[in-house]
PAZA-439145 format. One line per field, with one value per residue (C-alpha): residue number from 1; residue in one letter; x, y, z. Coordinates in Angstrom, 3 decimals. Last residue first. Example, Ala and Ser with C-alpha at 12.3 -4.5 7.8 and 13.67 -1.06 7.14 Angstrom:
REM PAZA-439145
num = 2,1
residu = S,A
X = 13.670,12.300
Y = -1.060,-4.500
Z = 7.140,7.800
***
This chain:
REM PAZA-439145
num = 547,546,545,544,543,542,541,540,539,538,537,536,535,534,533,532,531,530,529,528,527,526,525,524,523,522,521,520,519,518,517,516,515,514,513,512,511,510,509,508,507,506,505,504,503,502,501,500,499,498,497,496,495,494,493,492,491,490,489,488,487,486,485,484,483,482,481,480,479,478,477,476,475,474,473,472,471,470,469,468,467,466,465,464,463,462,461,460,459,458,457,456,455,454,453,452,451,450,449,448,447,446,445,444,443,442,441,440,439,438,437,436,435,434,433,432,431,430,429,428,427,426,425,424,423,422,421,420,419,418,417,416,415,414,413,412,411,410,409,408,407,406,405,404,403,402,401,400,399,398,397,396,395,394,393,392,391,390,389,388,387,386,385,384,383,382,381,380,379,378,377,376,375,374,373,372,371,370,369,368,367,366,365,364,363,362,361,360,359,358,357,356,355,354,353,352,351,350,349,348,347,346,345,344,343,342,341,340,339,338,337,336,335,334,333,332,331,330,329,328,327,326,325,324,323,322,321,320,319,318,317,316,315,314,313,312,311,310,309,308,307,306,305,304,303,302,301,300,299,298,297,296,295,294,293,292,291,290,289,288,287,286,285,284,283,282,281,280,279,278,277,276,275,274,273,272,271,270,269,268,267,266,265,264,263,262,261,260,259,258,257,256,255,254,253,252,251,250,249,248,247,246,245,244,243,242,241,240,239,238,237,236,235,234,233,232,231,230,229,228,227,226,225,224,223,222,221,220,219,218,217,216,215,214,213,212,211,210,209,208,207,206,205,204,203,202,201,200,199,198,197,196,195,194,193,192,191,190,189,188,187,186,185,184,183,182,181,180,179,178,177,176,175,174,173,172,171,170,169,168,167,166,165,164,163,162,161,160,159,158,157,156,155,154,153,152,151,150,149,148,147,146,145,144,143,142,141,140,139,138,137,136,135,134,133,132,131,130,129,128,127,126,125,124,123,122,121,120,119,118,117,116,115,114,113,112,111,110,109,108,107,106,105,104,103,102,101,100,99,98,97,96,95,94,93,92,91,90,89,88,87,86,85,84,83,82,81,80,79,78,77,76,75,74,73,72,71,70,69,68,67,66,65,64,63,62,61,60,59,58,57,56,55,54,53,52,51,50,49,48,47,46,45,44,43,42,41,40,39,38,37,36,35,34,33,32,31,30,29,28,27,26,25,24,23,22,21,20,19,18,17,16,15,14,13,12,11,10,9,8,7,6,5,4,3,2,1
residu = X,X,X,X,X,X,X,X,X,X,X,X,X,X,X,X,X,X,X,X,X,X,X,X,X,X,X,X,X,X,X,X,X,X,X,X,X,X,X,X,X,X,X,X,X,X,X,X,X,X,X,X,X,X,X,X,X,X,X,X,X,X,X,X,X,X,X,X,X,X,X,X,X,X,X,X,X,X,X,X,X,X,X,X,X,X,X,X,X,X,X,X,X,X,X,X,X,X,X,X,X,X,X,X,X,X,X,X,X,X,X,X,X,X,X,X,X,X,X,X,X,X,X,X,X,X,X,X,X,X,X,X,X,X,X,X,X,X,X,X,X,X,X,X,X,X,X,X,X,X,X,X,X,X,X,X,X,X,X,X,X,X,X,X,X,X,X,X,X,X,X,X,X,X,X,X,X,X,X,X,X,X,X,X,X,X,X,X,X,X,X,X,X,X,X,X,X,X,X,X,X,X,X,X,X,X,X,X,X,X,X,X,X,X,X,X,X,X,X,X,X,X,X,X,X,X,X,X,X,X,X,X,X,X,X,X,X,X,X,X,X,X,X,X,X,X,X,X,X,X,X,X,X,X,X,X,X,X,X,X,X,X,X,X,X,X,X,X,X,X,X,X,X,X,X,X,X,X,X,X,X,X,X,X,X,X,X,X,X,X,X,X,X,X,X,X,X,X,X,X,X,X,X,X,X,X,X,X,X,X,X,X,X,X,X,X,X,X,X,X,X,X,X,X,X,X,X,X,X,X,X,X,X,X,X,X,X,X,X,X,X,X,X,X,X,X,X,X,X,X,X,X,X,X,X,X,X,X,X,X,X,X,X,X,X,X,X,X,X,X,X,X,X,X,X,X,X,X,X,X,X,X,X,X,X,X,X,X,X,X,X,X,X,X,X,X,X,X,X,X,X,X,X,X,X,X,X,X,X,X,X,X,X,X,X,X,X,X,X,X,X,X,X,X,X,X,X,X,X,X,X,X,X,X,X,X,X,X,X,X,X,X,X,X,X,X,X,X,X,X,X,X,X,X,X,X,X,X,X,X,X,X,X,X,X,X,X,X,X,X,X,X,X,X,X,X,X,X,X,X,X,X,X,X,X,X,X,X,X,X,X,X,X,X,X,X,X,X,X,X,X,X,X,X,X,X,X,X,X,X,X,X,X,X,X,X,X,X,X,X,X,X,X,X,X,X,X,X,X,X,X,X,X,X,X,X,X,X,X,X,X,X,X,X,X,X,X
X = 27.959,30.130,29.693,30.194,28.856,32.023,34.126,32.881,33.103,32.458,30.537,28.034,25.429,25.556,27.639,27.860,24.413,24.332,27.479,25.957,26.175,28.880,27.882,27.845,31.330,31.613,32.167,31.829,30.773,30.409,29.124,31.030,30.759,32.852,34.037,35.249,37.479,39.444,40.339,38.009,37.470,33.987,32.998,34.178,31.649,28.780,29.545,29.658,26.316,24.654,25.973,24.739,21.260,21.175,22.093,19.339,16.822,17.877,17.739,20.348,23.490,26.632,28.423,27.060,28.928,32.345,31.974,30.761,33.756,36.275,34.392,34.659,38.345,39.238,42.638,43.749,47.362,47.128,47.589,44.790,43.963,42.912,44.368,42.081,39.050,38.217,38.965,38.499,35.476,33.571,32.928,32.618,30.143,27.741,27.046,27.582,30.823,34.482,33.623,35.824,37.544,39.614,42.633,44.322,46.927,47.784,50.978,52.559,55.707,54.207,55.477,51.964,51.685,55.043,54.341,51.041,52.544,55.502,53.289,50.769,52.952,53.680,52.249,52.961,50.981,52.693,49.685,50.022,46.898,44.720,44.656,41.267,42.503,45.033,42.546,40.245,43.223,44.848,41.504,41.295,44.806,43.823,40.887,42.674,45.557,43.143,41.279,43.331,41.952,42.364,45.550,48.033,48.805,48.421,47.900,49.902,49.250,51.985,50.184,51.813,49.388,48.870,47.832,48.781,47.067,45.959,43.071,40.481,42.357,42.274,38.540,37.882,39.621,37.747,34.431,35.339,36.239,32.931,32.527,29.106,27.212,24.437,26.212,28.310,31.472,31.607,29.416,26.077,27.314,29.801,27.214,25.338,24.033,24.066,22.560,21.263,23.256,22.118,24.123,27.670,28.787,31.490,29.746,29.086,29.543,29.107,28.307,30.589,29.807,28.430,30.919,33.832,36.247,34.005,30.803,31.930,34.851,32.704,29.933,32.386,33.814,36.372,37.012,35.342,36.694,40.228,39.624,38.468,41.616,43.795,41.740,42.235,46.008,45.819,43.940,46.283,49.455,52.806,55.045,58.181,56.071,55.447,51.906,50.755,50.886,50.677,50.175,52.929,51.579,47.796,48.269,45.314,43.361,41.581,38.558,37.018,34.145,33.178,29.866,28.481,25.289,25.743,26.146,26.703,28.161,27.622,30.001,30.061,27.336,29.585,27.592,28.006,31.698,32.108,30.835,32.936,36.036,35.305,34.753,38.134,38.292,39.223,38.241,36.375,36.856,35.311,35.645,39.176,40.657,37.222,38.459,36.512,37.547,41.191,41.127,39.556,42.186,44.899,43.571,43.424,47.203,49.295,46.994,46.567,45.120,42.854,42.315,39.301,38.814,35.837,33.063,29.791,31.449,29.610,27.658,28.005,27.058,30.141,30.921,33.940,35.237,35.109,37.341,37.101,40.482,42.185,45.073,46.631,48.465,50.606,50.224,52.202,52.623,50.505,49.354,47.063,45.114,42.121,38.522,35.197,37.154,39.348,42.913,46.357,47.819,51.188,52.975,50.492,50.890,54.663,55.018,52.800,55.073,53.800,53.631,55.076,53.965,51.956,53.442,51.053,51.177,50.138,47.881,45.800,44.070,40.566,39.701,37.889,39.893,39.254,35.513,33.059,33.846,33.539,29.883,29.251,30.978,28.725,26.276,28.324,26.210,28.502,31.782,35.155,34.356,35.178,34.904,34.022,34.844,33.388,34.070,37.288,36.564,36.948,38.481,38.687,39.361,40.297,39.401,37.971,36.394,39.120,39.141,38.673,42.011,43.748,43.101,46.701,49.132,50.566,50.798,49.162,51.174,49.646,46.093,46.036,47.931,45.274,42.475,43.835,45.070,41.636,40.084,42.722,42.145,38.417,39.103,40.075,41.700,44.738,44.213,46.081,42.797,41.913,39.313,35.942,34.491,31.803,30.405,31.757,29.826,30.388,29.868,29.852,30.470,30.258,26.512,26.362,25.630,25.585,25.098,26.737,25.535,26.555,29.846,31.737,29.547,27.090,25.012,25.817,23.447,24.458,22.506,22.397,24.781,25.237,27.198,29.718,30.311,32.903,35.034,36.975,39.845,40.228,37.825,37.319,41.050,41.802,39.513,40.853,44.299,43.061,40.695,43.266,43.878,46.911,49.331,47.280,45.272,48.456,47.982,50.052,49.845,47.719,47.128,43.905,44.168,41.796,41.062,39.008,39.352,36.779,37.309,34.734,33.287,29.992,31.654,31.283,29.430,29.046,25.639,25.268,23.335,22.641,20.401,17.684,20.161,20.627,18.757,20.130,19.680,18.693,20.651,18.552,20.387,19.246,21.888,20.326,23.323,22.797,23.356,26.075,27.577,30.973,32.895,36.003,38.863,41.800,44.358,47.485,46.673,48.134,45.746,46.584,45.458,41.915,39.097
Y = -70.363,-73.262,-76.967,-80.218,-83.634,-84.555,-84.202,-87.498,-87.803,-91.473,-92.485,-94.377,-93.068,-89.609,-86.470,-86.473,-85.111,-82.748,-81.062,-80.407,-76.637,-74.114,-70.410,-69.945,-71.440,-74.882,-76.599,-80.386,-82.698,-86.482,-87.843,-89.683,-92.773,-92.963,-95.582,-98.773,-100.923,-103.390,-107.060,-106.980,-110.747,-110.560,-107.774,-109.990,-112.658,-110.202,-108.508,-111.875,-112.778,-109.655,-110.358,-113.946,-112.799,-110.387,-113.204,-115.412,-112.605,-111.880,-115.558,-116.392,-116.642,-116.325,-113.449,-114.456,-117.780,-116.250,-114.018,-116.937,-119.054,-116.404,-115.803,-119.515,-119.578,-116.666,-115.223,-111.658,-111.206,-107.404,-107.425,-104.881,-106.014,-109.417,-112.896,-114.778,-112.804,-110.070,-106.677,-106.669,-109.041,-107.325,-103.640,-104.244,-107.063,-104.559,-103.166,-99.832,-100.398,-99.523,-97.954,-95.277,-96.642,-94.826,-96.095,-95.197,-97.409,-100.061,-102.147,-100.132,-101.339,-104.631,-104.091,-103.432,-100.432,-99.066,-98.768,-96.870,-94.653,-93.666,-92.160,-91.037,-88.797,-90.231,-89.586,-90.861,-91.232,-93.251,-94.087,-95.091,-97.058,-98.119,-94.888,-94.123,-90.680,-92.430,-94.058,-91.059,-88.696,-90.742,-90.838,-87.038,-86.536,-88.935,-86.871,-83.551,-84.706,-86.245,-82.951,-81.819,-84.500,-88.228,-88.304,-85.708,-86.377,-90.143,-91.868,-94.241,-95.689,-97.368,-98.761,-99.193,-100.929,-99.236,-101.583,-105.187,-107.731,-110.931,-111.554,-110.865,-107.698,-106.336,-106.894,-105.552,-102.267,-101.943,-102.521,-99.949,-97.381,-97.619,-95.654,-94.723,-96.572,-98.234,-101.341,-99.347,-99.791,-102.903,-105.814,-104.019,-101.245,-103.304,-105.256,-102.169,-103.764,-103.054,-105.878,-103.720,-100.510,-97.217,-97.361,-98.428,-102.090,-102.763,-101.912,-99.189,-96.035,-92.616,-89.769,-87.631,-84.121,-83.611,-80.921,-83.182,-82.865,-82.191,-83.682,-86.883,-87.487,-86.994,-89.174,-91.967,-92.245,-95.053,-96.685,-100.107,-100.655,-99.966,-102.429,-105.057,-104.655,-105.051,-108.051,-109.673,-109.338,-110.810,-113.857,-114.203,-114.183,-113.230,-111.586,-111.298,-110.027,-112.013,-113.226,-109.950,-109.335,-105.563,-105.171,-106.573,-109.820,-109.194,-105.737,-103.767,-101.391,-98.321,-97.215,-94.435,-95.016,-93.411,-94.488,-91.010,-89.580,-86.047,-82.557,-79.378,-76.242,-73.276,-70.317,-66.520,-66.177,-67.698,-69.138,-72.747,-71.916,-71.714,-75.265,-76.573,-74.955,-76.391,-79.849,-79.604,-79.496,-82.652,-83.565,-81.579,-77.851,-76.623,-73.432,-72.338,-68.876,-67.654,-66.104,-68.477,-71.517,-70.420,-69.784,-73.183,-75.010,-72.994,-74.127,-77.700,-77.751,-79.756,-78.828,-80.479,-78.499,-80.217,-78.451,-79.387,-78.276,-78.963,-78.847,-80.769,-84.126,-86.128,-89.171,-90.979,-94.390,-94.610,-93.667,-91.384,-90.190,-86.451,-86.879,-83.768,-82.249,-82.723,-80.864,-82.273,-80.083,-80.640,-84.206,-85.562,-82.995,-83.948,-82.188,-83.477,-86.047,-87.432,-87.063,-88.920,-92.183,-93.605,-92.909,-94.276,-91.005,-92.840,-89.825,-89.845,-93.574,-93.497,-90.572,-92.228,-95.253,-98.706,-101.322,-104.697,-107.919,-106.996,-103.526,-100.799,-98.872,-101.313,-103.206,-100.061,-100.176,-101.080,-99.874,-102.564,-103.451,-99.971,-100.811,-100.810,-104.426,-105.265,-104.222,-106.704,-109.383,-108.932,-111.064,-114.208,-116.686,-119.663,-119.479,-119.851,-117.408,-117.512,-114.004,-114.055,-111.001,-110.385,-107.402,-108.408,-112.149,-115.129,-112.989,-115.250,-114.299,-116.706,-117.814,-114.603,-115.057,-113.247,-110.337,-107.751,-108.816,-107.441,-103.906,-102.615,-101.526,-105.006,-105.398,-108.527,-108.167,-111.308,-110.614,-107.020,-108.137,-110.698,-108.221,-105.525,-107.930,-109.539,-106.105,-104.947,-108.104,-107.402,-104.355,-100.697,-99.832,-97.568,-93.947,-92.338,-91.375,-95.058,-96.394,-98.140,-99.027,-101.472,-101.490,-104.329,-107.504,-108.860,-112.475,-113.690,-117.427,-119.468,-120.168,-119.892,-116.948,-114.499,-111.013,-107.873,-105.836,-102.814,-102.485,-99.196,-98.555,-101.373,-100.491,-100.508,-99.510,-96.857,-94.183,-90.420,-90.169,-93.462,-96.214,-98.100,-101.449,-102.341,-99.433,-96.862,-94.921,-91.137,-89.613,-92.508,-93.180,-89.732,-90.151,-93.703,-92.303,-89.987,-92.553,-95.250,-98.733,-98.214,-100.338,-102.334,-99.264,-97.526,-93.781,-93.989,-92.907,-89.794,-87.600,-86.120,-82.483,-81.316,-78.311,-78.277,-75.738,-75.366,-74.359,-73.683,-75.756,-77.602,-80.975,-82.843,-86.002,-89.280,-90.945,-91.884,-88.751,-86.556,-83.696,-84.290,-84.083,-87.073,-87.971,-88.025,-91.731,-92.876,-95.755,-98.802,-101.389,-104.954,-106.732,-110.154,-112.395,-115.241,-118.869,-121.284,-122.383,-123.977,-120.787,-120.743,-118.507,-117.076,-115.705,-113.782,-110.766,-107.615,-104.872,-101.381,-97.848,-97.239,-98.372
Z = 52.169,53.127,52.424,54.322,53.352,51.456,54.591,55.998,59.799,60.483,63.625,61.435,63.882,62.365,62.577,58.764,58.017,60.995,59.707,56.290,56.377,57.263,57.214,60.999,61.297,62.790,66.136,65.987,68.810,68.792,72.104,74.819,77.005,80.173,82.730,81.113,83.349,81.238,81.539,84.510,84.939,86.522,84.147,81.290,82.257,82.732,79.404,77.652,79.217,77.807,74.320,74.598,75.632,72.698,70.315,71.677,71.327,67.743,66.663,64.039,66.142,63.999,65.716,69.108,68.865,68.248,71.272,73.386,72.356,73.399,76.639,77.478,76.568,78.845,77.967,78.710,77.674,77.241,73.455,73.248,69.705,70.982,70.805,73.192,72.078,74.555,73.105,69.318,69.435,72.263,71.535,67.801,68.416,69.957,66.483,64.818,62.938,63.523,66.850,68.406,71.473,74.066,75.932,79.175,80.808,83.350,83.578,80.713,78.925,77.737,74.162,72.846,75.173,74.115,70.400,70.637,73.330,71.148,68.443,71.055,73.206,76.649,80.116,83.615,86.829,89.548,91.685,95.327,96.083,99.040,101.047,99.532,98.509,96.270,93.907,93.489,93.266,90.503,88.659,89.016,87.656,84.902,83.690,84.200,81.986,79.499,79.147,76.153,73.858,73.544,71.494,72.800,76.459,76.314,79.659,81.854,85.298,87.360,90.395,93.801,96.149,99.503,100.900,101.610,99.377,101.105,98.732,101.437,102.396,98.851,98.479,101.991,101.205,97.912,99.706,102.330,99.700,97.831,94.600,93.175,90.456,92.426,93.711,96.168,94.127,91.985,90.898,90.622,88.349,86.348,84.345,83.203,80.009,76.270,74.212,71.382,71.131,72.624,75.868,75.271,75.143,77.743,80.984,83.521,81.446,83.043,80.616,78.493,77.234,80.769,81.771,80.814,83.739,86.729,85.332,83.657,86.018,89.133,87.771,86.987,90.501,90.191,93.583,93.320,89.800,91.070,93.910,91.415,89.329,92.420,93.558,90.152,90.494,94.001,92.714,89.701,91.861,90.378,92.984,90.828,87.924,84.752,85.500,87.060,90.823,90.142,86.376,84.114,82.655,82.799,81.253,82.552,80.325,81.696,79.684,77.629,75.187,71.886,70.371,69.933,68.509,67.179,68.599,66.580,68.161,65.837,65.674,65.804,68.417,71.095,73.994,72.935,72.549,76.339,76.870,74.010,75.511,78.955,77.457,75.796,72.035,70.212,67.649,65.007,64.513,61.261,59.198,60.063,60.584,61.647,64.880,67.090,65.023,65.238,68.978,69.731,67.672,69.421,72.809,71.497,71.276,68.804,65.953,62.559,59.656,57.151,53.828,51.718,48.118,45.844,48.449,48.183,47.521,44.880,46.009,49.329,47.891,45.694,42.095,42.599,39.220,39.945,43.024,45.174,46.045,49.408,51.088,54.243,56.758,59.853,61.079,58.141,55.364,52.380,49.246,46.457,48.438,46.561,47.657,47.477,47.410,44.657,45.775,44.888,43.571,43.434,44.917,47.805,48.442,47.975,50.387,52.992,52.965,52.050,54.801,53.876,52.160,49.084,48.655,47.539,44.261,41.514,43.936,44.453,47.840,49.022,52.514,54.573,57.700,59.106,58.880,55.962,55.000,58.704,58.575,55.749,57.901,60.932,59.000,59.470,57.525,58.090,59.948,58.214,55.428,51.729,50.298,46.610,44.506,41.049,38.767,37.010,37.045,39.387,42.175,45.243,48.849,51.645,55.183,56.662,60.099,62.079,59.629,62.391,63.874,60.763,62.036,62.136,64.856,65.374,61.599,60.214,56.987,55.479,56.626,55.351,52.237,51.305,51.994,49.691,46.996,46.688,46.255,43.789,41.710,41.801,39.686,39.928,36.593,36.914,35.894,38.797,40.457,40.595,38.203,38.257,34.860,35.980,39.495,41.583,42.363,45.873,46.893,50.516,50.632,53.857,53.867,50.069,47.754,50.650,49.288,47.943,44.973,42.894,44.708,44.949,48.007,48.712,51.787,55.496,58.287,60.816,58.928,58.472,55.542,53.761,55.527,53.436,51.790,49.149,50.286,48.258,49.792,49.997,52.514,54.913,54.857,56.266,59.283,59.620,60.385,63.133,64.637,65.132,63.763,61.576,59.585,57.078,56.057,54.832,55.357,58.537,62.182,61.665,64.720,66.011,67.154,64.429,62.224,59.029,56.226,53.421,49.829,47.131,44.323,43.886,43.645,40.382,39.515,41.336,41.067,44.717,45.533,48.546,47.387,49.947,52.785,55.005,58.144,61.680,62.204,65.663,67.106,67.876,65.846,65.371,63.354,63.384,62.938,60.546,61.317,62.217,65.511,65.869,65.373,63.248,64.268,62.390,64.775,63.973,66.052,67.461,66.427,67.444,68.034,69.085,66.929
***
């Protein structure tokens, strides 16, 4: 997930069948006392620090890591990933299965309630998905529901999802994604975003935690929910406080001095490296699906469709030249001290179907940059160098090293003599609005997966109406993405995923360049971090304890 979803599409694929969700990520293993039986937290208070920002508590209006981090704690899901696993299981549901090729039926557990005392029934579930689709907010995750046709609630504990494509086995993963939080129909609006204040005042929570104090992007106070009946079991700590930092340097100082118990997202690579030698804290690493990439707006980039010199061949040559000049190894080592590694395609290493499609096509063919190749690419297309490129990055969303990261990318492009880069930065709240309004010709984004499958690195980006909103449109790629999601044979699906990456690499809608790990820094007496730094890529506070 990154920031936005601008989509009104509802697709139907022509192929049918079941997706074989073959995952090769290694699970970290959950604690022996993890339980799905609810119960009470063990007490205590724990403070977490982060530089991530919250856009909104309304699931229909946000598609970013900071907002989803809150939602994972306080909203119920039909499907969820237990600690230590990327694979989904029923959460507040007691069962979930295909009852017909285009019908996915979920049975809720009996007696579910919201923290405010309202009954949590199938009506809330239907309401949640109906409003997500109806609101279709440009900053929301409605695009993930591309295969959803309608939702039926025949009784209080039964939900039937009617799908457009048969046997879509990515759908259970989507129910655990940012499109999946269930909300209270007595608190939330059916056709507009609900304010954070109304959500908190309405006590509209039924996850492991409830929010009992809230100051946007300053401090959030959580209390364990004794009535939670989901797969994660009782939270291990009664009270959680999350403090939001404007500067990562202050986050580092507070974890060093013991003012907070956990620092998670985003310390600089230099800070993490230095903290590994600090005896007062523990640095915990987990599997990571995060990627970094440059996005091109096909309308406003140099020679884009709505520029005065519109020329698709020249626009492609500009994108190709950028891909020829990016030095991934230099960025990974110089800026990120190895906490990120070079990425040469769209699906990160570790997921079935991952390739290195960009490596052979661009640069020297072995992963390094190639100035002469970039020069020839531009010349062959009739592009006169240097090309002026307006390149934007966020100074407060992807960690404190973004400035160094994009200064280095600017240098890599300009030192070739082929580009003049106007590097600009904007704070995330404004950034997330501007990029969907075609303000930025080329810009930084990062992606944190919604679910642990290659599909999540393809569907949101490269369907005709994608969450990037960058006007990329390749009908053949669109159809291939829809086909892989309903392909029964695992080998055939893998081959399709590989082909999609090759096809998109030729178009260069985006240029991915880094893959990162999850890293948390915790006090010496904090336990459970390894449990939640797992291949679900969700940081669940309920796994953490102190003392």
